C-alpha positions in Angstrom: 0.0 0.0 0.0 2.7 2.5 1.0 5.4 1.3 -1.4 4.8 3.8 -4.3 4.2 6.6 -1.7 7.7 6.2 -0.3 9.3 5.2 -3.6 9.9 1.6 -2.5 10.0 -1.5 -4.8 9.1 -4.0 -2.1 8.2 -4.2 1.6 11.4 -3.5 3.5 10.3 -4.8 6.8 8.8 -8.2 6.1 9.4 -10.7 8.9 10.4 -13.5 6.6 14.2 -14.3 6.9 15.3 -13.0 3.5 19.2 -13.2 3.2 19.2 -10.1 1.0 18.1 -8.0 3.9 20.7 -9.4 6.3 22.3 -6.5 8.1 25.8 -7.6 9.3 26.1 -5.8 12.6 29.2 -6.7 14.5 27.3 -9.4 16.4 25.7 -10.9 13.3 29.0 -10.9 11.4 30.7 -12.7 14.3 27.9 -15.2 14.4 28.1 -15.9 10.7 31.9 -16.2 10.9 31.6 -18.8 13.7 29.2 -20.9 11.6 31.3 -20.7 8.4 34.4 -21.6 10.4 32.7 -24.6 11.9 31.5 -25.8 8.5 35.0 -25.5 6.9 37.4 -26.4 9.7 35.9 -28.2 12.6 33.7 -31.2 13.5 31.4 -32.0 16.3 28.9 -29.3 17.5 28.5 -25.6 17.1 25.9 -23.7 19.2 24.2 -20.4 18.3 21.7 -18.9 20.7 19.8 -15.7 20.9 16.6 -14.2 22.2 13.4 -14.5 20.1 13.6 -12.2 17.1 17.3 -11.4 17.2 18.0 -12.8 13.7 19.1 -16.3 14.3 17.1 -17.8 11.4 18.2 -15.0 9.1 21.8 -15.8 9.9 21.2 -19.5 9.1 19.5 -18.6 5.8 22.6 -16.5 4.9 24.8 -19.4 5.9 22.9 -21.7 3.6 23.5 -19.3 0.7 27.2 -19.3 1.4 27.7 -23.0 2.0 30.8 -24.2 0.1 30.3 -26.4 -2.9 31.8 -29.4 -1.2 29.2 -29.4 1.6 25.9 -31.3 1.9 23.4 -29.8 4.3 20.4 -31.3 6.1 18.1 -28.7 7.8 15.7 -29.8 10.6 13.1 -27.1 11.3 10.9 -29.1 13.6 12.9 -30.7 16.4 9.9 -31.9 18.4 10.5 -35.5 17.3 11.5 -38.8 18.7 15.1 -40.0 18.3 13.9 -42.4 15.5 12.1 -39.6 13.7 15.1 -37.4 14.1 17.3 -39.9 12.4 14.8 -40.5 9.6 14.5 -36.8 9.0 18.3 -36.5 8.5 18.3 -39.5 6.1 15.5 -38.0 4.1 17.2 -34.6 4.0 20.4 -36.2 2.7 18.4 -38.2 0.1 19.3 -41.6 1.7 16.8 -44.4 0.6 15.4 -46.1 3.7 13.3 -49.1 3.3 9.9 -49.1 5.0 10.9 -52.0 7.1 13.9 -50.1 8.4 12.2 -46.9 9.3 11.8 -47.9 12.9 15.3 -49.3 13.3 17.9 -46.9 14.7 20.7 -49.3 13.8 19.7 -49.6 10.1 19.4 -45.8 9.7 22.7 -45.1 11.6 24.4 -47.7 9.4 23.0 -46.1 6.2 24.1 -42.6 7.5 27.6 -43.9 8.3 28.0 -45.4 4.8 27.0 -42.0 3.4 29.4 -40.1 5.6 32.3 -42.4 4.7 31.5 -42.0 1.0 31.3 -38.2 1.3 34.7 -38.2 3.2 36.3 -40.2 0.5 35.1 -37.6 -2.1 36.3 -34.7 0.0 32.8 -33.6 0.9 31.4 -32.5 4.3 28.0 -33.3 5.7 26.3 -30.7 8.0 23.1 -31.0 10.0 21.5 -27.8 11.1 18.9 -28.0 13.8 16.7 -24.9 14.3 14.7 -24.3 17.5 17.0 -26.8 19.2 15.9 -25.8 22.6 12.8 -28.0 21.9 14.9 -31.2 21.5 14.2 -33.8 24.2 17.1 -35.2 26.3 16.7 -38.6 24.5 16.9 -37.0 21.1 20.0 -34.9 22.2 21.7 -38.1 23.3 21.0 -39.6 19.9 22.5 -36.5 18.4 25.6 -36.9 20.5 26.0 -40.5 19.4 26.0 -39.4 15.8 29.3 -37.5 16.4 30.9 -40.9 17.2 30.8 -41.4 13.4 34.4 -40.6 12.7 37.7 -41.6 11.1 40.9 -41.9 13.2 41.7 -38.2 12.3 38.4 -36.4 11.7 34.7 -36.2 12.7 32.5 -37.1 9.8 29.4 -35.1 10.8 29.1 -31.4 11.7 26.1 -30.5 13.8 24.9 -26.9 14.3 22.4 -26.3 17.0 20.4 -23.0 16.8 18.1 -22.0 19.6 16.8 -19.6 22.2 18.7 -19.1 25.5 16.9 -22.1 27.0 19.2 -24.2 24.8 22.2 -23.1 27.0 20.3 -24.1 30.1 19.4 -27.4 28.6 23.0 -28.3 27.7 24.1 -27.3 31.2 22.3 -30.3 32.6 24.5 -32.9 34.2 23.1 -35.8 32.2 24.0 -33.9 29.0 27.6 -33.0 30.0 29.1 -35.4 27.4 27.4 -33.5 24.6 28.3 -30.1 26.0 31.9 -31.1 26.1 31.9 -31.7 22.4 30.7 -28.2 21.5 33.6 -26.6 19.8 32.1 -23.2 19.2 29.5 -21.1 21.1 28.0 -17.8 20.2 25.1 -15.8 21.6 23.4 -13.2 19.5 22.6 -10.0 21.4 20.1 -7.3 20.4 21.2 -4.4 18.3 22.7 -1.3 19.8 21.2 2.2 19.1 23.7 2.8 16.3 23.1 -0.7 14.8 19.4 -0.2 15.0 19.7 3.0 12.9 22.0 1.2 10.4 19.7 -1.8 10.3 16.6 0.4 9.4 18.5 2.4 6.8 20.0 -0.8 5.2 16.6 -2.5 4.8 15.1 0.7 3.3 18.0 0.9 0.8 17.6 -2.7 -0.2 13.9 -2.0 -0.8 14.7 1.0 -3.1 14.6 4.0 -0.8 16.7 6.9 -2.1 16.5 9.2 0.9 15.9 9.2 4.7 12.3 8.2 5.7 12.7 7.9 9.5 13.7 11.0 11.4 16.7 10.7 13.8 14.2 11.1 16.7 12.1 8.2 15.3 15.1 6.0 15.0 16.1 6.7 18.7 12.6 6.0 19.8 12.5 2.8 17.7 15.5 1.5 19.5 14.1 2.4 22.9 10.8 0.7 22.4 12.1 -2.4 20.5 15.1 -2.9 22.8 17.1 -3.6 19.6 15.2 -6.8 18.7 15.1 -7.0 14.8 11.8 -8.7 14.6 10.1 -6.1 16.8 11.9 -3.4 14.8 10.5 -4.9 11.5 6.9 -5.0 12.7 7.0 -1.5 14.3 8.6 0.0 11.2 6.0 -1.6 8.9 3.2 -0.2 11.0 4.9 3.2 11.3 5.2 3.5 7.5 1.5 2.6 7.1 0.7 5.3 9.7 2.8 7.9 7.9 1.1 6.9 4.6 -2.4 7.4 6.0 -1.4 10.8 7.2 0.4 11.7 4.0 3.6 12.3 5.9 6.8 11.8 3.9 8.8 11.3 7.1 8.2 8.9 10.0 8.3 10.8 13.3 8.9 9.6 16.8 5.2 9.9 17.6 4.3 7.6 14.7 6.9 5.1 16.0 5.3 5.2 19.5 1.8 4.7 17.9 3.1 1.8 15.9 4.8 0.2 18.9 1.6 0.6 20.8 -0.2 -1.5 18.2 2.6 -4.1 18.4 2.6 -4.4 22.2 -1.1 -3.6 22.7 -0.6 -0.6 24.9 0.3 3.1 24.6 3.8 4.5 25.0 4.7 8.0 26.1 7.8 10.0 25.1 10.8 9.3 27.2 11.0 13.0 28.4 7.5 12.6 29.7 8.7 9.8 32.0 11.4 12.0 33.3 9.0 14.9 33.7 6.6 12.6 35.6 9.4 11.6 38.0 10.4 15.3 38.6 6.8 16.2 39.2 6.3 13.4 41.6 9.4 14.4 43.5 8.1 18.0 43.6 4.7 16.8 44.7 6.2 14.9 47.6 8.2 17.9 48.6 5.1 20.1 48.4 3.2 17.6 50.6 6.0 17.9 53.1 5.6 21.7 53.1 1.9 21.4 53.3 2.3 19.1 56.3 4.5 21.5 58.1 2.1 24.4 57.4 -0.8 22.3 58.5 0.9 21.5 61.8 1.7 25.2 62.3 -1.9 26.2 61.5 -3.2 23.6 64.0 -0.9 24.8 66.7 -2.0 28.4 66.1 -5.6 27.3 66.2 -5.0 25.5 69.5 -3.5 28.6 71.0 -6.4 30.7 69.7 -9.0 28.4 71.3 -7.4 29.2 74.7 -6.5 32.9 74.3 -5.4 35.2 77.1 -8.0 37.8 77.9 -5.9 40.6 76.3 -5.4 38.6 73.1 -9.0 37.4 72.7 -10.9 39.1 69.8 -14.5 39.0 68.6 -15.5 35.8 66.9 -16.4 36.0 63.2 -20.1 36.1 62.5 -21.5 32.9 61.0 -23.1 34.8 58.2 -19.8 36.4 57.3 -18.1 33.0 57.2 -20.9 31.6 55.0 -20.6 34.6 52.6 -16.9 34.1 52.4 -17.3 30.4 51.6 -19.9 31.2 49.0 -17.6 33.8 47.4 -14.8 31.2 47.3 -17.1 28.6 45.7 -18.2 31.2 43.0 -14.6 31.9 42.1 -13.8 28.2 41.8 -16.8 27.8 39.5 -15.7 30.7 37.4 -12.3 29.1 36.9 -13.7 25.7 35.9 -13.2 24.8 32.2 -15.4 22.2 30.5 -13.4 19.1 29.5 -13.6 18.3 25.7 -14.5 14.6 25.1 -11.9 12.7 23.1 -12.7 10.7 20.0 -12.2 7.5 22.1 -14.7 8.9 24.6 -17.2 9.6 21.8 -16.8 6.1 20.4 -17.3 4.6 23.8 -20.4 6.8 24.5 -21.9 5.8 21.1 -20.8 2.2 21.0 -24.3 1.0 20.3 -24.5 3.2 17.2 -21.1 2.4 15.6 -21.9 -0.9 14.0 -21.9 -1.6 10.3 -25.7 -1.5 9.9 -26.0 1.8 11.8 -23.2 3.4 9.7 -24.8 2.3 6.4 -28.2 3.5 7.6 -26.7 7.0 8.1 -24.6 7.0 4.9 -27.5 5.9 2.7 -29.8 8.5 4.3 -27.4 11.1 2.9 -28.3 9.7 -0.5 -32.0 9.8 0.3 -32.3 6.1 0.7 -33.7 4.3 3.7 -32.6 0.7 4.6 -35.5 -1.7 5.2 -33.4 -3.9 7.6 -29.9 -4.5 8.7 -29.0 -7.2 6.3 -26.8 -6.7 3.2 -26.5 -2.9 3.2 -24.7 -2.9 -0.2 -27.3 -5.1 -1.7 -30.0 -2.6 -0.6 -27.9 0.2 -2.0 -27.6 -1.6 -5.3 -31.3 -2.0 -5.6 -31.6 1.8 -5.1 -29.3 2.4 -8.0 -26.2 3.0 -5.8 -22.9 1.0 -5.5 -20.5 0.4 -2.6 -16.7 0.8 -3.1 -14.4 -0.6 -0.4 -11.0 1.2 -0.2 -7.9 1.3 1.8 -5.9 4.5 1.5 -5.1 7.9 2.9 -6.8 11.2 3.5 -5.7 12.3 0.0 -7.7 9.5 -1.5 -10.8 10.3 0.6 -10.6 13.9 -0.6 -10.1 12.9 -4.2 -13.2 10.7 -4.1 -15.0 13.5 -2.4 -18.0 11.4 -1.2 -19.2 10.8 2.3 -17.5 7.6 3.6 -17.7 5.1 6.4 -14.4 5.0 8.3 -13.3 1.9 10.2 -11.8 3.2 13.5 -10.1 1.2 16.2 -10.3 2.5 19.8 -7.7 2.1 22.6 -9.3 -1.2 23.6 -8.9 -2.7 20.1 -12.7 -2.5 19.3 -13.6 -1.5 15.8 -16.2 1.2 15.1 -17.9 2.1 11.8 -18.4 5.8 11.6 -19.7 8.1 8.8 -17.4 10.9 7.7 -19.9 13.5 6.4 -17.5 16.4 5.8 -13.8 17.2 5.7 -11.6 20.3 5.7 -7.9 21.0 6.2 -7.9 20.4 10.0 -11.2 18.8 11.0 -13.3 15.8 10.1 -17.0 15.8 10.7 -18.3 12.5 12.0 -21.9 11.6 12.1 -22.5 9.9 15.5 -26.0 9.2 16.8 -27.6 11.6 14.3 -25.3 14.5 15.4 -22.3 15.9 13.7 -19.1 15.8 15.8 -16.2 18.0 14.6 -13.0 16.2 15.5 -9.4 17.2 14.6 -8.1 15.1 11.7 -4.9 14.3 13.7 -7.0 12.7 16.4 -9.0 10.6 13.9 -5.8 9.5 12.3 -4.7 7.8 15.5 -7.6 5.5 15.3 -7.9 5.1 11.5 -5.7 2.8 9.5 -6.9 3.6 6.0 -10.0 1.4 5.7 -13.1 3.1 4.4 -16.3 2.6 2.3 -18.0 5.0 0.0 -21.3 4.9 -1.9 -21.7 6.4 -5.4 -24.3 6.4 -8.1 -23.2 4.7 -11.4 -24.8 6.0 -14.6 -24.9 2.6 -16.3 -26.5 -0.7 -15.4 -23.3 -2.4 -14.4 -19.9 -1.3 -13.2 -16.6 -2.8 -14.3 -13.0 -1.8 -15.0 -12.6 -0.4 -18.5 -9.6 -0.7 -20.8 -8.5 -0.4 -24.4 -10.5 -2.6 -26.8 -13.7 -2.8 -24.7 -17.1 -1.8 -25.9 -20.4 -1.0 -24.2 -22.5 1.7 -22.5 -20.0 2.1 -19.8 -17.4 3.2 -22.4 -19.9 5.6 -24.0 -20.5 7.1 -20.5 -16.8 7.4 -19.9 -16.2 9.2 -23.2 -19.1 11.6 -22.8 -18.2 12.4 -19.2 -14.6 13.2 -20.1 -15.7 15.4 -23.0 -18.3 17.1 -20.8 -15.6 18.2 -18.4 -14.1 20.3 -21.2 -17.4 21.5 -22.6 -17.2 19.3 -25.7 -19.3 16.5 -27.1 -18.1 13.0 -27.8 -17.7 11.5 -31.2 -20.7 9.2 -31.7 -19.0 7.1 -34.4 -16.5 5.7 -31.8 -18.7 6.3 -28.7 -18.7 2.8 -27.3 -15.1 1.8 -28.2 -12.3 2.2 -25.8 -9.5 3.2 -28.1 -6.1 4.7 -27.6 -7.4 8.2 -27.9 -9.8 7.6 -25.0 -6.9 5.9 -23.0 -4.9 9.1 -23.4 -7.8 11.2 -22.2 -8.2 8.9 -19.2 -4.4 9.2 -18.4 -4.7 13.0 -18.5 -7.7 12.9 -16.1 -5.9 10.6 -13.8 -2.8 12.8 -13.8 -4.8 15.8 -13.0 -6.6 14.2 -10.0 -3.5 12.4 -8.6 -4.7 8.9 -9.5 -2.5 6.1 -10.7 -1.8 7.0 -14.3 -2.3 3.8 -16.3 -5.0 4.7 -18.9 -7.4 2.1 -17.3 -10.6 3.4 -16.0 -11.0 1.4 -12.8 -13.8 2.0 -10.3 -11.8 4.6 -8.4 -11.2 6.6 -11.6 -14.9 6.3 -12.5 -16.0 7.5 -9.0 -13.7 10.6 -9.2 -15.1 11.4 -12.7 -18.7 11.0 -11.5 -17.9 13.3 -8.6 -16.4 15.9 -10.9 -19.7 16.0 -12.7 -21.8 15.6 -9.6 -25.5 16.1 -10.0 -27.1 18.9 -7.9 -28.1 17.6 -4.5 -25.8 14.5 -4.5 -23.8 14.4 -1.2 -20.2 15.5 -1.3 -17.6 16.1 1.5 -18.8 19.7 1.9 -17.0 22.2 4.3 -17.2 21.0 7.8 -20.7 21.6 9.3 -21.2 23.5 12.6 -21.0 21.3 15.7 -24.4 20.4 17.0 
């Protein structure tokens, strides 16, 4: 969705382990070097561990792309197997034929594997077994893995085994009953999260691979990204993807720190505040405690003075205040407090919560169709009812720019802080405010606030001028083509050529391209539904609903 907006050729932050996107931080480079050394020089076991999402699988994929030509590799991705199943998987990965009768025999499979290892050794080849998610191996299977390293010649181990896993793998191998296996591990490496500088380099690297030619994330956004992700690449990927989508929906060419916080909130399911706000909160709390101490001292002083006043000496005693005067003073104080009170404006989330019963799909369509002078007979199939009234629904996912271009009232899909979705009619829009139709009343809400809860999904209704709607392109015939030609001509005060009225020719395609270019649509010369809606809006009939200037709050 956001690729063309940012000039990208592909999604830069997909969570699939694509070796092209490997960012060789100092830690990842060392990890890859350890694995390559193990493949080329040593035998026995190599262990690579790291927290979830630190890039272990990506390192392994890169390793596989750099495996020397003289190596045969078996990869085991699901280690939750029995010892027999583990052996069978290795044999299958190496292409060893195992008879059905021998598939339950450890001896037969080990013998077949030993023959293959000796053959490979004679040919100067190495055999490597890579086990991903190795922390899930049972103790029995790990013992079988250890026994495989007994396959050797007098001078060299025949099988190289690489164990990849989460930190729990280290705890597993520290067990006393697995100490023989642990002693055979010739190389250990633990992948740590990225530093702040590496996080910045990681994001820029992936963007460059995806085709970015400039900076998209601001320096503040990159700092915030590292703080909230703790340098975990997978979390960085998901957060960056959501932040790019958020920037796209707001038509922002740069991803800011606030967009990163919003994206991280969606990933973690909670809201984040700027780091300076945390510091300010701490300072204010400290100041508050200090103020409480001062108040306590003054209260003690006041109470002491009151105690002395309740037992005055005759010379010091004065007239007691009249009750009426005290009451008047209290009333005056209350009036002043009332004069200082400022009404609290209800947030969009508050409005959605208050109108929760009226933000369903049926209620939203009922309001939207009423703007077109159409009443729904029931809550079933709103778009079907719209079609029977000569209207058509168009589902879209885009930005505020697309909403403005279509210039028709729309149903926005909003998601509140609790994750609940709401369908709300957008009845008007200007530069700063969106007018939402909630419970038969127009609510004027800042666009920035709506953007926090809107991720680009919206539905519009329009009125086609032909009996059916379809995408139109060169070579097609029909009434739809005739309408397209006449409408484009009418925009320029001309009449269409009746001889070629229903043929979509190259001349019409050029006219469509010019119209698309003028209205910031995708310029392809194909009159899709979006192009047709914008053209219909440009020639809107009197009385048809448009996104008029924002209505007064009611």
